[in-house]
N, C-alpha and C positions, 0 to 999 in steps of 0.2 A: 504494500500500500504506500502511496505517496505521502510525504510529510508536507507540512505547510510551506517549507522552503522549496519544495519541488514544484509547487503549483505555478502554472503560467497565468491562470485566470486572476485578474485583479479583484481583491475583496474590498467592497465599499460598505461602510456602515450606514444603515438606513434608520433615521430617527430625527427627532427635533427637540430632544431634551438636552440642554446645554451641558450639564455635568457629564452625561453619558457620552456626548459627542467628544468632549475633551478627554475623557478617559480613553476612548477609542483612538484619538489623535496621538496619544502617547505610545500606541502600539505600531511599530514600523510596518507590520504586514497589512495595516489598513491604508489603502492607497487613495481613498476618496470618500465622499459623503453624498447622500441624497436625502431630501426632505420632501414633504408635500403638505398641502393645507390640512389634511386630515390628521397627520402626525403632529402638526403644530397646534391644532385645536386640542388634541388629547394632552399635549404637554403644557397647555395653559398659556400659550403665546397669544398676547392681545395686541401687540404692535409689531406687525410683520417686518417692516423695514428696520426698525431698531434691533429686533432679534437677529436679523440677517447680518447687519453691519457689526454687531457685537461678536458674532461667530466668526466672521471674516477677519476681524482683528486678531482673533486667537488662532485661526486656521487659514493662513494666507498662502499656503504653498501646496495644497492638494485640491483637486476639483471638488466643488460643491454645487449641487443642483437645487435651485429654488424655482418653484412653479408659479405660473400665472394662475389667477383664480377668477377670471372673467369668463363669460359665456358668449360674448360678442367678439367677433374676430378683430374689429378695429380696436376695441379696448384691450384685447389680448396682446395685440401688437404694441400698443402704448406701454402696457405693463412690462412686456418683454424687453423693450428698448431701455426702460428705466432700470430694471433688474440687472441688465448686462453691464451697466455703468458701475456697479457696486464693487467689482474686483476682477482682476484678470483670470482668476481661477473659477469664476462663476459660469455655470451652464444654466441656461434658461429652459425650464421644463414646459413643454407645450403638449396638452392632451391631443390624441390623434383625432378626436371629434369634439364638438360641443355637445350639450345635452339634447340637441335637436337632430343628432346623427349627421350633422354637416361636417364634412372633412376639413381638418385644419391644414392639410397638406399644402394648399396654395400659400398660406401664411408662413409655413415652415420654409418653403422655397424662397419666399421674399426675404425672410429674416436671415437665412443662411447666405444669401447673395449679398446682404449688407455686412456680412462678417461676424454675425452674432453666433457664438457657439451654443448649440442646442442639446436638449435631451427630450426627444419625442417619446411620450409616455403613454401607457395604458393600451399598448398594442396586444392583440390576441390572435390575429390571423396572418397567414403569409401574404395575403392580398394587401393588408395594411403595411406589412414590412416592405413589399416591393414598391408600393406607392411612395413611401418615404425615401427609399434608396434612389428611385428615379428622380425625385424632386430635389434632393440635397447633394447629389453626386457633384463633386468639384467645388462645393461651397465650404463654409466654415465647418470645423469639427463638430460631429453630431453623434450623440449616443442614441441608439434605437432600443427602447426599453420594452421588452416583451414579458408579460406577466405569466411566466411559466408556472408559478405556484397556483395561480387561480385557474389556469388551463387544467392542471392536474385535479383541482377541486371539482371540475366539471366532468371528471371521469375520463379525460383524454391524456394519453402519455405525451408529455411535452418534449421529450428528448428528440424524437425524429423531427418535430417542427423546429426546434431550436437549432438542430444540426443543419437543416435546410436554410434557416435564416442566416447562419454563419456563412454558408456558401453564397447566398445572395448579396450579403454585405461586402463580399470580396469585390463586387463590381464597383464599389465606391470606397476607395481607400481612406476617405475622410470620415468614415463611419465606424462605430464600434457597437457590438451587441451587448446589451445588459440582460442577464437572467434576473428578472425581478420577482419579488414576492416568493422566495424559496420557503419551503415548509419544513425542511430538515437539513442537517449537516451534510448528508449524502449528496444533496443538490450541488454543493460546492465542487465535489469531485466529478459529478456528472457534467457540470458546466465546463470544467477543465478538460475533460476527456474529449468533448466535441469541438474544442477550440474557441469556446465563447470568451469574449474579451474581459467582461466584468460580471460580477454577481453582487447584488445588494443583499446585505445580511443584517438582520435585526440583532440586538444585544442578547436576546434569549438564546438564539442559535449560536452566536459567537461564544457564549459561555460554555458551549459543549466542545470547543476546540481542544480542550485538554484531554478529551476522550480519544482523539485521533491516534490510532495505533495501539490502543489498549488491548491487552490480552483478553480474549473473549471468555476463556475459562475462568479467569479471575473475575471478570465482569459478571459471569453467571453466579459465582459464589457470593459476590457482594449483593446481588439481587435477592438471593435466597436469605442471606443474613438480614436484609432490610425487611422482608416479609416476616421472618421469625421475630425480630426485635419489635416490630410494630404490633404484632399479635400479642406478644408478652406485655408490652407497655399498656396496651388497651385492656389487659386483664380478661381476655376472652376465656370462657369456660364452656365445655360441652358435657 
């Protein structure tokens, strides 16, 4: 089994809690960060720009993605251009559609031609992937974020889809594929095996990294001991 140092896929921390982000920043194997409005809301962020600028002062040298939160494309564009001014390491996240199923691809094409680095997010299909590749090829650096974890939640094996996405992104050297919303640590190794460029990982999954390479017989014994000790502590009787 590969160790962390053997992995070619870049691990990005996914979250919006400042202390947690800074904790991850201290780990050299964390190569970047992603956020979104949902994570910010859960973390209690109430001033979007202030939060972003504070984080960027602490993390000036690794890519960080901040997402627009408008539903109108003109307003998305305005927000994107503003967010892009916050730092050279900023990637602007643009959702693949608005809430009316209207494609944001024309906006992404316009922004990338203006030199704004993007993170096109919430993709689920190869058709969406291809549309982004065609639109941004030759433009500014662009992450293409496919929600492999949610695809798996729908009962679909994401690995073949992600492998094909890697192949399609090769047509646009300015693009990199993100395996988004992983559900387990195994996904890191799956992403690496297919040549995916980046995987975003939450702190709860990152906490399991110390298990990589663990002897499975020892792990079995520890599990048996846990069941025994919990039953004893609970005072169960039959």
